[in-house]
C-alpha positions in Angstrom: 72.0 -120.1 251.3 71.1 -118.9 247.9 68.7 -115.9 247.8 66.5 -113.9 245.4 67.2 -110.3 244.3 64.6 -107.8 245.7 64.1 -106.4 242.1 63.4 -110.0 240.8 60.9 -110.6 243.6 59.2 -107.2 242.9 59.0 -108.2 239.2 57.3 -111.5 240.0 54.8 -109.8 242.3 54.1 -107.2 239.6 55.1 -104.3 241.9 57.9 -101.8 242.0 60.9 -102.3 244.5 59.8 -99.1 246.3 56.2 -100.4 246.8 57.5 -103.8 247.9 59.8 -102.2 250.6 56.9 -100.0 251.8 54.4 -102.9 252.1 56.7 -105.6 253.6 56.6 -104.2 257.2 52.8 -104.1 257.0 52.9 -107.8 256.1 55.2 -108.6 259.0 58.5 -108.9 257.2 61.6 -106.9 258.3 64.4 -107.1 255.7 66.1 -103.8 256.3 65.9 -100.7 254.1 69.2 -101.5 252.3 68.6 -105.2 251.7 69.3 -106.3 248.1 68.8 -110.1 248.4 66.2 -112.1 250.3 66.4 -115.7 251.5 64.4 -118.0 249.1 62.2 -119.4 252.0 61.4 -115.8 253.1 60.8 -114.8 249.5 58.3 -117.8 249.1 56.4 -116.6 252.3 56.4 -113.0 251.0 54.9 -114.3 247.7 52.1 -116.2 249.6 51.4 -113.2 251.9 51.4 -110.8 248.9 48.9 -113.0 247.0 46.6 -113.0 250.1 46.9 -109.2 250.5 46.0 -108.7 246.8 43.1 -111.1 247.2 41.8 -109.2 250.2 42.2 -105.9 248.3 40.2 -107.3 245.3 37.5 -108.6 247.7 37.3 -105.2 249.4 36.8 -103.5 246.0 34.1 -106.0 245.1 32.3 -105.5 248.4 32.5 -101.7 247.8 31.1 -102.0 244.3 28.3 -104.2 245.6 27.4 -101.7 248.3 27.3 -98.9 245.7 25.0 -101.0 243.4 22.6 -101.9 246.3 22.3 -98.3 247.4 19.5 -95.9 246.3 19.5 -95.1 242.6 19.5 -91.3 243.1 22.7 -91.6 245.2 24.6 -92.8 242.1 25.8 -90.0 239.9 24.5 -90.5 236.4 26.8 -89.8 233.5 26.5 -86.1 232.4 25.3 -85.6 228.8 26.5 -82.6 226.9 24.0 -80.4 225.1 24.8 -77.6 222.7 22.8 -74.4 223.4 22.9 -71.0 221.5 23.1 -67.6 223.2 19.3 -67.4 223.1 16.9 -70.3 222.8 13.1 -70.8 223.0 11.7 -73.0 225.8 10.3 -75.5 223.2 13.6 -75.8 221.3 15.4 -76.2 224.6 13.1 -79.0 225.7 13.5 -80.7 222.3 17.3 -80.6 222.6 17.4 -82.2 226.0 14.5 -84.5 225.3 12.5 -83.4 228.3 8.7 -82.8 228.2 7.9 -79.1 227.9 5.7 -79.1 231.1 8.6 -80.6 233.1 11.0 -78.0 231.7 8.6 -75.1 232.6 8.3 -76.6 236.1 12.1 -76.4 236.5 12.1 -72.8 235.2 9.4 -71.9 237.8 11.4 -73.5 240.6 14.2 -71.1 239.6 11.7 -68.2 239.6 11.5 -67.9 235.8 8.0 -67.8 234.3 8.4 -68.4 230.5 5.8 -69.5 228.0 6.4 -72.2 225.3 7.9 -69.8 222.7 9.6 -67.4 225.0 13.3 -67.1 224.8 15.8 -67.7 227.6 19.5 -66.8 227.5 22.4 -69.3 227.7 23.1 -68.7 231.4 19.6 -69.5 232.4 19.4 -72.5 230.1 22.8 -73.9 231.4 21.6 -73.7 235.0 18.4 -75.6 234.2 20.3 -78.1 232.1 22.6 -78.7 235.0 19.7 -79.4 237.3 18.4 -81.9 234.8 21.7 -83.7 234.5 23.1 -82.1 231.4 26.3 -80.0 230.8 25.5 -77.0 228.6 28.1 -75.9 226.0 27.8 -72.7 224.0 26.9 -72.9 220.3 28.4 -70.7 217.6 26.2 -67.6 217.1 24.1 -67.6 214.0 22.3 -64.8 212.2 19.4 -63.6 214.4 15.9 -64.5 213.2 14.0 -62.3 215.5 13.4 -58.6 215.5 14.8 -58.3 219.0 14.8 -54.5 219.0 11.2 -54.2 217.7 9.5 -53.5 221.0 12.2 -50.9 221.9 11.7 -49.3 218.5 8.0 -48.9 219.2 8.7 -47.4 222.5 11.4 -45.1 221.1 9.0 -44.0 218.3 6.8 -42.4 221.0 9.5 -41.1 223.3 11.3 -39.3 220.5 8.2 -37.4 219.4 7.9 -33.8 220.3 5.4 -33.4 223.1 3.3 -30.9 221.3 2.7 -33.5 218.5 1.5 -36.2 221.0 -2.3 -36.8 221.4 -4.3 -39.1 223.7 -5.1 -42.4 222.2 -7.4 -45.3 223.2 -6.0 -47.5 226.0 -5.1 -51.0 224.9 -6.5 -53.6 227.4 -5.5 -57.2 227.7 -7.8 -59.7 229.5 -5.9 -62.5 231.4 -6.7 -65.2 233.9 -7.2 -68.9 234.5 -9.1 -71.2 232.1 -12.9 -71.3 232.6 -12.9 -68.2 234.7 -14.9 -66.3 232.1 -12.4 -64.2 230.0 -14.2 -64.9 226.7 -17.6 -64.4 228.3 -16.4 -61.1 229.7 -15.1 -59.9 226.2 -18.4 -61.2 224.8 -20.4 -59.1 227.3 -18.2 -56.1 226.6 -18.5 -56.1 222.8 -22.0 -57.8 222.7 -21.0 -60.2 220.0 -20.9 -63.9 220.5 -17.5 -65.4 219.8 -17.7 -68.5 221.9 -20.6 -70.2 220.1 -18.8 -70.0 216.7 -15.5 -71.5 218.1 -15.2 -75.3 217.6 -14.5 -77.2 220.8 -15.6 -74.2 223.0 -12.0 -72.8 223.1 -11.1 -69.3 221.7 -8.6 -70.5 219.1 -7.4 -67.2 217.6 -6.2 -64.0 219.1 -8.4 -61.1 218.2 -8.5 -57.4 219.0 -11.6 -55.3 219.3 -12.7 -51.8 220.2 -15.7 -50.5 222.3 -16.8 -47.0 223.1 -17.8 -45.8 226.6 -18.7 -42.2 227.3 -17.5 -41.3 223.8 -14.0 -42.8 224.6 -12.7 -45.9 222.8 -11.0 -48.8 224.5 -9.1 -51.5 222.6 -9.3 -55.1 223.9 -6.9 -57.9 223.1 -8.2 -61.4 223.6 -5.6 -64.0 224.7 -6.9 -67.7 224.9 -6.7 -69.2 228.3 -6.8 -72.9 227.8 -3.7 -74.9 228.8 -3.2 -76.0 225.2 -2.6 -72.3 224.4 0.0 -71.5 227.0 2.2 -70.4 224.1 0.0 -67.4 223.3 -0.6 -66.1 226.8 2.0 -63.5 227.3 1.6 -61.9 223.8 -1.1 -59.4 224.7 0.9 -58.0 227.6 3.6 -56.8 225.3 1.4 -54.3 223.5 -1.2 -53.4 226.2 -1.5 -50.4 228.4 -3.8 -51.9 231.0 -4.8 -55.4 232.0 -7.9 -57.0 233.4 -7.2 -60.0 235.6 -10.3 -62.2 235.7 -10.7 -64.3 238.8 -13.8 -66.5 239.4 -15.5 -65.8 242.7 -16.4 -69.5 243.1 -13.0 -71.0 242.1 -10.5 -68.4 243.4 -6.9 -68.0 242.5 -5.5 -70.8 240.4 -2.1 -71.6 238.8 -2.8 -69.7 235.6 -4.0 -66.7 237.7 -0.6 -66.6 239.4 1.1 -66.9 235.9 -1.0 -64.0 234.6 -0.2 -61.9 237.6 3.6 -62.5 237.0 3.3 -61.6 233.3 1.4 -58.4 234.1 3.7 -57.4 236.9 6.9 -58.1 234.8 5.4 -55.9 232.0 4.7 -53.2 234.6 1.1 -53.0 233.5 -1.5 -51.2 235.7 -4.3 -53.7 236.2 -7.8 -54.2 237.6 -9.1 -57.4 239.1 -12.5 -58.5 237.7 -14.1 -60.8 240.2 -16.4 -62.8 237.9 -19.3 -65.2 238.5 -20.6 -63.3 241.6 -24.1 -64.5 240.7 -23.2 -68.2 241.5 -24.4 -69.8 244.7 -21.0 -70.9 245.9 -19.3 -67.5 245.1 -17.2 -66.3 248.1 -15.8 -62.8 247.4 -14.0 -62.4 250.7 -12.2 -65.7 250.3 -10.9 -64.7 246.9 -9.9 -61.2 248.2 -7.9 -63.1 251.0 -6.1 -65.2 248.4 -5.2 -62.0 246.4 -4.0 -60.4 249.6 -1.7 -63.4 250.1 -0.1 -62.5 246.7 0.4 -58.9 247.9 -2.6 -57.7 245.9 -4.5 -56.1 248.8 -8.0 -54.9 247.6 -8.8 -51.2 248.1 -11.6 -51.8 250.5 -9.1 -53.8 252.7 -6.8 -50.8 252.7 -4.6 -51.7 249.7 -4.1 -50.4 246.2 -5.6 -53.2 244.1 -8.9 -52.3 242.4 -11.4 -55.2 242.6 -14.6 -54.9 240.6 -17.3 -57.6 241.2 -19.0 -58.6 237.9 -21.1 -61.3 236.3 -20.2 -61.6 232.6 -23.1 -64.1 232.1 -25.7 -61.8 233.6 -24.0 -58.6 232.4 -23.7 -57.2 236.0 -20.9 -54.7 236.7 -19.6 -54.5 233.1 -20.3 -50.7 232.8 -18.6 -50.2 236.2 -15.6 -52.2 235.0 -15.3 -50.0 231.9 -15.6 -46.9 234.0 -12.8 -48.1 236.3 -10.6 -48.8 233.2 -11.1 -45.3 232.0 -10.3 -44.0 235.4 -7.0 -46.0 235.5 -6.3 -44.8 231.9 -6.7 -41.1 233.1 -4.1 -41.8 235.8 -1.8 -43.1 233.1 -2.7 -40.5 230.5 0.8 -39.2 230.1 1.9 -42.6 228.9 -1.1 -43.4 226.7 -0.3 -41.0 223.9 0.8 -41.2 220.2 1.5 -39.0 217.2 -1.2 -39.8 214.6 0.5 -37.7 212.0 3.6 -39.8 211.6 4.2 -43.0 209.6 2.5 -46.0 211.3 4.3 -48.5 213.5 2.5 -51.4 215.2 2.6 -55.0 216.3 1.3 -58.1 214.5 -1.2 -59.8 216.9 -2.5 -62.4 214.5 -1.2 -63.9 211.2 -2.7 -66.5 208.9 -3.2 -67.4 205.2 -6.8 -66.9 204.0 -7.9 -69.4 201.3 -9.4 -66.6 199.3 -7.4 -63.5 200.3 -3.9 -65.0 200.7 -1.7 -63.8 203.6 -3.6 -61.8 206.2 -2.4 -60.3 209.4 -4.1 -58.3 212.2 -1.9 -55.3 213.3 -2.4 -53.1 216.3 -1.3 -49.6 215.3 0.7 -48.2 218.2 1.9 -44.9 216.8 1.1 -43.0 213.6 -1.7 -43.6 211.2 -1.8 -46.5 208.7 -3.5 -45.8 205.4 -4.5 -47.7 202.3 -1.5 -47.9 199.8 1.1 -47.7 202.6 4.1 -50.0 202.2 4.5 -52.6 204.9 8.0 -53.1 206.3 8.9 -55.9 208.7 12.5 -56.7 209.8 13.9 -54.2 207.3 12.2 -56.2 204.5 9.3 -55.1 202.2 6.5 -57.4 203.1 3.8 -55.9 200.8 1.5 -52.9 200.5 -1.9 -52.2 202.2 -4.5 -53.2 199.7 -7.4 -53.1 202.1 -8.0 -52.8 205.8 -10.9 -54.2 207.9 -11.9 -53.1 211.4 -13.1 -55.4 214.2 -16.6 -55.4 212.6 -15.4 -56.6 209.2 -16.0 -53.2 207.6 -13.5 -51.6 205.3 -11.6 -48.6 206.6 -9.3 -46.2 204.7 -7.1 -45.4 207.7 -6.2 -46.7 211.1 -5.2 -44.3 213.9 -3.1 -45.3 217.0 -4.6 -48.1 219.2 -6.8 -49.3 216.4 -6.6 -53.0 215.4 -7.0 -53.7 211.7 -6.9 -56.8 209.5 -4.6 -56.0 206.6 -4.8 -57.5 203.1 -1.9 -57.0 200.7 0.9 -58.9 202.4 3.3 -60.8 200.1 3.6 -63.4 202.9 2.3 -63.7 206.4 4.5 -62.1 209.0 5.2 -63.7 212.4 3.0 -62.9 215.4 4.9 -60.4 217.5 6.7 -58.9 214.5 6.9 -55.1 214.4 5.3 -53.6 211.3 6.5 -50.2 210.2 5.7 -48.0 207.2 9.1 -47.2 205.7 10.3 -43.7 204.9 11.7 -45.0 201.6 10.4 -48.4 200.5 13.2 -48.7 198.0 15.7 -48.9 200.8 14.1 -52.1 202.2 15.2 -55.6 201.2 13.0 -57.2 198.6 11.3 -60.5 199.2 12.8 -63.4 197.3 10.4 -65.1 195.0 11.3 -68.4 196.6 10.2 -67.3 200.0 6.8 -68.5 201.2 4.7 -68.3 204.3 7.0 -70.8 206.0 9.1 -67.8 207.1 6.4 -67.0 209.6 6.5 -70.4 211.1 10.2 -70.1 211.9 9.1 -68.5 215.1 7.9 -71.9 216.1 10.9 -73.9 217.3 11.2 -77.1 215.3 13.0 -80.5 215.7 16.2 -80.0 213.9 17.4 -83.4 212.8 15.8 -85.3 210.0 13.4 -88.0 211.2 13.4 -91.6 210.1 10.5 -92.8 208.0 7.2 -93.9 209.6 7.6 -97.0 211.6 11.4 -97.0 211.2 13.3 -97.2 214.5 14.9 -93.9 215.5 17.3 -93.1 218.2 17.1 -95.4 221.2 15.1 -98.0 219.2 11.9 -95.8 219.2 9.4 -96.1 216.4 8.7 -92.6 214.9 5.5 -91.2 213.5 6.3 -88.5 211.0 3.8 -85.7 210.6 3.4 -82.6 208.3 1.3 -80.0 210.0 -0.6 -77.3 208.1 -2.8 -74.8 209.9 -4.8 -71.7 209.0 -3.2 -69.4 211.6 0.1 -69.3 213.5 -1.6 -69.4 216.9 -3.2 -72.7 216.1 0.0 -74.1 214.6 1.9 -73.2 217.8 -0.8 -74.7 220.0 -0.7 -78.0 218.0 3.1 -78.2 218.3 2.8 -77.4 222.0 0.5 -80.3 222.5 2.6 -82.7 220.5 5.6 -81.7 222.6 3.9 -83.3 225.6 4.1 -86.7 224.1 7.2 -88.5 225.5 7.2 -92.3 225.5 10.0 -94.9 225.7 8.8 -96.9 222.6 7.2 -94.3 220.2 7.8 -90.7 219.3 6.4 -87.9 217.1 8.5 -86.0 214.6 7.1 -82.9 212.8 9.1 -83.0 209.6 7.5 -80.0 208.1 4.9 -77.3 209.1 3.3 -74.2 207.6 0.3 -72.0 207.1 -2.4 -72.2 204.4 -3.3 -74.8 201.9 -1.8 -78.3 201.7 0.5 -78.1 198.6 2.1 -80.4 196.2 5.4 -79.9 198.0 3.8 -81.1 201.2 2.7 -84.3 199.4 6.2 -85.0 198.0 7.7 -84.3 201.4 5.2 -86.7 203.0 6.0 -89.4 200.4 9.8 -89.1 201.1 9.4 -89.1 204.9 6.5 -91.6 205.1 4.5 -88.9 206.9 0.8 -88.2 207.5 -0.4 -84.7 206.5 -2.6 -83.1 209.1 -4.5 -79.9 208.3 -6.2 -77.8 210.9 -8.9 -75.5 209.5 -7.3 -75.8 206.1 -7.5 -78.2 203.1 -5.5 -79.4 200.1 -5.8 -77.5 196.8 -7.1 -79.5 193.8 -3.6 -80.3 192.4 -2.5 -81.5 195.9 -5.5 -83.8 196.1 -4.7 -85.5 192.8 -1.0 -85.8 193.7 -1.9 -87.3 197.1 -4.1 -90.0 195.4 -1.3 -90.8 192.9 1.4 -91.0 195.7 -0.9 -92.8 198.2 -0.3 -90.1 200.8 -2.8 -89.6 203.7 -4.3 -86.1 204.2 -6.5 -85.6 207.3 -8.3 -82.4 208.1 -9.6 -81.2 211.5 -11.7 -78.4 213.0 -10.9 -79.2 216.7 -7.3 -79.4 217.9 -8.1 -82.2 220.4 -9.5 -84.4 217.6 -6.2 -84.0 215.8 -4.3 -84.8 219.0 -6.4 -87.9 219.6 -5.7 -89.2 216.1 -2.0 -88.8 216.7 -2.3 -90.8 219.9 -4.3 -93.5 218.1 -1.6 -93.7 215.4 1.1 -94.0 218.0 -0.8 -96.7 219.8 -0.9 -98.8 216.6 2.9 -98.5 216.4 3.5 -99.8 219.9 5.4 -103.1 219.8 3.0 -105.9 220.9 3.5 -107.5 224.3 4.3 -111.2 224.4 2.5 -113.2 227.1 3.9 -116.6 228.0 1.5 -119.1 229.7 3.0 -122.3 231.1 0.7 -125.3 230.5 2.3 -128.5 231.7 5.1 -131.1 231.4 5.5 -134.5 229.8 8.2 -137.2 230.4 9.2 -139.1 227.2 8.8 -142.9 228.0 9.1 -144.3 224.4 10.2 -143.0 221.0 8.1 -144.8 218.4 9.2 -143.5 215.0 10.3 -140.5 213.0 7.5 -138.5 211.5 7.6 -136.2 208.4 8.7 -133.1 210.4 9.5 -134.5 213.8 8.9 -137.6 216.0 6.1 -139.6 217.4 6.6 -140.5 221.1 4.8 -141.8 224.1 4.9 -140.3 227.5 3.3 -139.4 230.8 2.0 -136.0 231.7 3.6 -134.8 234.9 1.4 -131.9 235.7 -0.8 -129.2 234.3 -2.2 -130.0 230.8 -1.1 -130.5 227.2 -3.0 -129.2 224.2 -2.4 -129.4 220.4 -0.5 -126.5 218.8 1.2 -125.7 222.2 4.9 -124.8 221.9 7.5 -127.1 223.6 10.9 -126.8 225.2 13.0 -129.9 225.3 15.0 -130.4 228.5 17.6 -133.2 228.9 19.7 -133.8 232.0 18.7 -130.3 233.4 19.7 -128.4 230.3 17.5 -127.2 227.4 18.5 -128.9 224.1 15.8 -127.9 221.7 12.3 -126.6 221.0 9.3 -127.5 219.0 5.5 -127.8 218.9 2.8 -130.4 219.6 1.2 -131.3 216.3 -1.3 -133.8 217.7 -2.2 -135.8 220.9 -3.6 -139.3 221.2 -5.2 -141.0 224.2 -5.7 -144.7 223.5 -6.7 -144.9 219.8 -8.6 -141.6 219.8 -7.3 -138.1 219.0 -7.3 -136.0 222.2 -7.9 -132.2 222.5 -6.3 -132.1 226.0 -4.2 -134.4 228.3 -4.2 -133.8 232.0 -1.4 -134.5 234.6 -1.0 -138.2 235.4 -2.4 -139.4 232.0 -0.3 -141.4 229.5 -0.6 -140.4 225.8 0.9 -140.4 222.4 2.4 -137.2 221.1 3.4 -136.1 217.6 6.3 -133.7 218.1 7.2 -131.1 215.4 10.8 -130.0 215.6 14.4 -130.7 214.6 15.7 -132.1 217.9 15.7 -135.9 218.1 13.9 -136.9 221.3 15.3 -139.5 223.7 13.7 -141.5 226.5 13.8 -139.4 229.7 13.5 -136.1 228.0 11.1 -133.6 229.7 8.9 -131.6 227.3 7.6 -128.3 228.8 4.4 -127.1 227.1 3.5 -123.4 226.9 1.6 -120.9 224.8 2.9 -117.6 223.5 0.4 -114.8 222.8 1.0 -111.3 221.4 -1.2 -108.6 222.9 -1.5 -105.0 221.6 -0.6 -102.4 224.2 -2.4 -99.1 225.1 -0.5 -95.9 224.9 -0.2 -94.4 228.4 1.5 -91.1 228.8 1.8 -89.3 232.1 -0.6 -86.4 232.4 -2.4 -87.2 229.1 -5.6 -89.2 228.7 -7.5 -90.0 225.5 -11.0 -88.7 225.5 
């Protein structure tokens, strides 16, 4: 009896001879390990059994796939995206690269025990761990030239440590005031320096960092103000880097809050001695013992409870306990006196605590002198570059001074361009050795500290990546702190249909260049506490570019939200009306057909859209031009009524066709973003 070669059978079954030999015993066939030929009838049975086996394998795979699809979404591993990260990156830039809202990223950092503000830098190792937690694979980016004076703070510290002890003299302690929003930080500073800052600030939020000095028992204390509102998270840790002492303000009626804990972490990581000011003790619902208990839970045990934390009850509003607080600060300063020293006879070195472009005076920066004495006519060195020369100095009262000793904050005029907040200013030994400022450089250099979106954005309304419509903005602000706060708030906007791109940003007047950039990018120019110069106004009118100016950050933010809402794609709402069965086709009309029929249910109205169904399948679509009941024109036909219908469409209607009537309405949508509500 003729047979089939094993290799031929394996070829027909799309398998290798070895695989066929292994599987045959499982299928119930015993042909022997050395068999070369197989009987044709057995070969036919093997083919049938093999097909059945393959069918069952495919079925098993399909069932497995279905189970995987029906399981919980989080159980399915999502494809890992790759993100390129440099050796050091700001929190905002990191969030921008992985397209995650900044608050969510900061939450992830906190889960990993890292407390970082918006503009703080994290290293690659930290960023790669967080990226992994969020479903990204981090890869290293080629190192580029550093843009930050990373050794600045060490240089300030070394400037004091390298001095001969006999040259060091006591200086005024620098105090930073920190705490939760609305716990009374500004009111406390107001009570201390007896000048009202809050009333002059638009929106009731301290919008610029300032530094002030007060005198108690013939001893000066320097205070640095750090805004406490959530919109200004970016500014919060600045003061701690230049301070000697800290005041932690906690409201007696509200207790320890999230920003209180954040402030404690910042102070402790900076190794700052601090005093707790228990504010609002005059309020009826103040509970001092409850707050002390909350502090004790954070290992800040008050002195009267047997711990080491100094707690001073105060009322900034009533002015109660302010003198006692200042006395305690002086006492703590005495304990730290070996550390709070400087050499007033050397060249000045200090930190920039505020930077902006004044409409009349040009670039202006507030510097806290930390060592040496700054004098009129001194050269200003920043990042080994000559930034200008001291033309005039103003103290915290706005009065001109000729010199600024250690711990004195002064507003300096004479900069060629505004330095970045946090930059170290040092009077050079030889100004000629410093790099010269290029004439092409502008105040935009200062804003490089603010992490920006790197890729060019599409023009306004154009669909960007993922089909999103993008609103392009050019932001101009008076001071760097406000610019950072605006960008920080814009970072919170994450939506599936619309997005914000800041194509350009800077300090000072809106310029012609901004207008031309806005025209090219289809952007709106938004100025905060600044305005366009005369030439820019004319150019804006010629180019039809919008310039909007604001005094309150939240008003700017609301305008952005309103613009995004206008860009949202409208929502289409379909309303099913009724059906009609075609019973007669009378004649062809100019753009369709005139037919007779019976309404099967619901209602029919003129101008309603139609679907044409024939034998269970849709064959066309159209519109009702007019309805007629008897000899009169009808505005509505109800189910069960017979009528005449003028159909507008290309499909030729036939008797028995079912016409389905419906309306289509486009509705504008509201912009809803998690955690953000328009006022």
